[in-house]
C-alpha positions as CSV (number, residue, x, y, z in Angstrom):
1,M,-6.2,14.4,8.2
2,T,-8.4,11.7,6.5
3,A,-7.4,8.0,7.1
4,V,-7.9,6.9,3.4
5,F,-5.1,7.9,1.1
6,A,-6.1,8.2,-2.6
7,R,-4.5,9.2,-6.1
8,E,-4.9,8.4,-9.7
9,R,-2.7,6.3,-12.3
10,T,-3.0,5.7,-15.8
11,V,-2.1,2.2,-17.0
12,R,0.7,2.2,-19.1
13,A,1.3,-0.2,-22.3
14,E,4.5,-1.7,-20.2
15,D,2.3,-2.3,-17.1
16,T,0.4,-5.2,-19.1
17,D,1.1,-8.4,-20.3
18,Q,0.9,-10.7,-23.5
19,F,-3.0,-10.7,-22.8
20,G,-3.3,-7.0,-22.8
21,H,-4.0,-6.6,-19.4
22,V,-2.2,-5.2,-15.8
23,N,0.2,-8.1,-15.1
24,N,0.1,-9.8,-11.7
25,L,3.3,-8.6,-10.4
26,V,2.5,-5.2,-11.6
27,W,-0.6,-5.1,-9.3
28,L,2.0,-6.0,-6.6
29,R,4.2,-3.0,-7.6
30,F,0.9,-0.9,-7.5
31,T,0.4,-1.8,-3.8
32,L,3.6,-1.0,-2.8
33,E,4.2,2.3,-4.3
34,L,0.7,3.3,-3.1
35,A,2.1,2.5,0.3
36,T,5.3,4.4,0.1
37,A,3.0,7.3,-1.3
38,H,0.7,7.6,1.5
39,S,3.7,7.0,4.0
40,D,5.6,9.9,2.0
41,A,2.5,12.1,2.4
42,V,2.0,11.9,6.0
43,G,5.5,12.6,6.4
44,W,7.1,9.3,6.9
45,D,9.6,9.1,3.9
46,A,12.6,7.0,3.6
47,A,14.5,9.5,5.2
48,R,12.6,9.4,8.3
49,Y,12.4,5.7,8.6
50,R,16.2,5.8,8.5
51,E,16.4,8.3,11.2
52,A,14.0,6.6,13.7
53,G,16.1,3.5,12.6
54,V,13.2,1.4,11.9
55,V,12.0,-0.2,8.5
56,W,8.7,-2.1,7.2
57,I,9.0,-5.4,5.9
58,V,6.4,-7.4,4.4
59,H,5.0,-10.3,6.1
60,R,1.9,-11.2,3.7
61,H,0.4,-10.3,0.7
62,E,-3.1,-10.9,-0.5
63,I,-4.6,-9.9,-3.7
64,D,-8.0,-10.4,-5.2
65,Y,-8.2,-9.9,-9.0
66,L,-11.7,-8.8,-9.9
67,R,-11.5,-7.5,-13.2
68,P,-8.9,-6.5,-15.6
69,A,-7.2,-3.4,-16.3
70,L,-6.3,-2.2,-19.7
71,P,-3.7,0.4,-21.1
72,G,-4.8,3.8,-21.1
73,E,-7.5,3.2,-18.3
74,R,-7.4,5.8,-15.2
75,L,-7.4,3.9,-12.0
76,L,-8.6,5.3,-8.7
77,E,-6.0,3.9,-6.4
78,E,-7.0,3.9,-2.4
79,T,-5.2,2.7,0.7
80,W,-5.4,2.7,4.1
81,I,-4.4,1.2,7.4
82,E,-7.0,-1.2,9.0
83,T,-5.1,-2.3,12.1
84,M,-1.7,-1.4,14.1
85,R,-0.7,-3.7,17.1
86,G,2.5,-4.6,18.5
87,A,4.6,-4.5,15.5
88,R,2.2,-5.4,12.8
89,C,0.4,-3.2,10.3
90,L,-2.5,-4.4,8.3
91,R,-2.8,-2.1,5.2
92,A,-5.6,-2.5,2.5
93,Y,-5.8,-1.2,-1.0
94,R,-8.4,-0.9,-3.6
95,F,-8.1,-0.3,-7.2
96,S,-11.1,0.9,-9.2
97,G,-11.5,2.2,-12.8
98,A,-14.8,3.6,-14.6
99,E,-16.5,3.0,-11.4
100,T,-15.8,-0.8,-11.5
101,L,-13.7,-2.5,-8.9
102,R,-10.7,-4.3,-10.3
103,V,-8.3,-5.3,-7.5
104,E,-8.6,-5.4,-3.6
105,A,-5.3,-6.0,-1.5
106,R,-4.0,-6.3,1.7
107,T,-0.6,-6.2,3.3
108,T,0.5,-7.4,6.5
109,W,3.6,-5.2,7.4
110,V,5.9,-5.6,10.2
111,L,8.2,-2.9,11.7
112,T,11.6,-3.8,12.2
113,R,14.8,-2.1,13.8
114,G,16.7,-1.4,10.7
115,A,20.2,-2.7,12.2
116,S,19.3,-5.8,13.5
117,G,16.0,-6.6,11.6
118,R,14.2,-7.8,14.6
119,A,10.5,-6.8,15.0
120,C,9.7,-3.8,17.2
121,R,6.7,-2.3,18.6
122,I,4.9,0.4,16.4
123,T,5.8,3.8,17.9
124,P,3.3,6.3,19.3
125,E,4.6,8.9,16.4
126,L,3.5,6.2,13.6
127,L,0.3,5.6,15.4
128,E,-0.6,9.1,15.2
129,A,0.4,9.8,11.6
130,F,-1.7,6.7,10.2
131,P,-5.0,7.4,11.5
132,L,-6.9,3.6,11.4
133,A,-10.3,3.3,8.6
134,D,-12.4,0.2,8.2
135,R,-13.7,0.5,4.8
136,G,-14.9,-3.0,4.8
């Protein structure tokens, strides 16, 4: 199992703003969709989280916009887990197009009990499912 999850996406016209490039909120949506796809790929889909009685919530997003992405462009999307400690997980993202880095982002997630919403320790099963990577 590889620590870095990657896939491709084509930028659609509806992903862009009045300036013709991917909108800032869309980049945020891309990060969330990519995190979900990674989790699904390692066997932790929404049903499994419900069964375990836990849910990830966002504590913080950081996004560095480096270059615009335009409609029709193919993007390579990559995500990986940098750290998992206590109740917190730091996930990184990288979006590249035409061999040029477009966006880098990080999200701090907190694992919570679904019923109470209180933070809880990350389980050994989750630690095993998401190997750590440091892509720098």
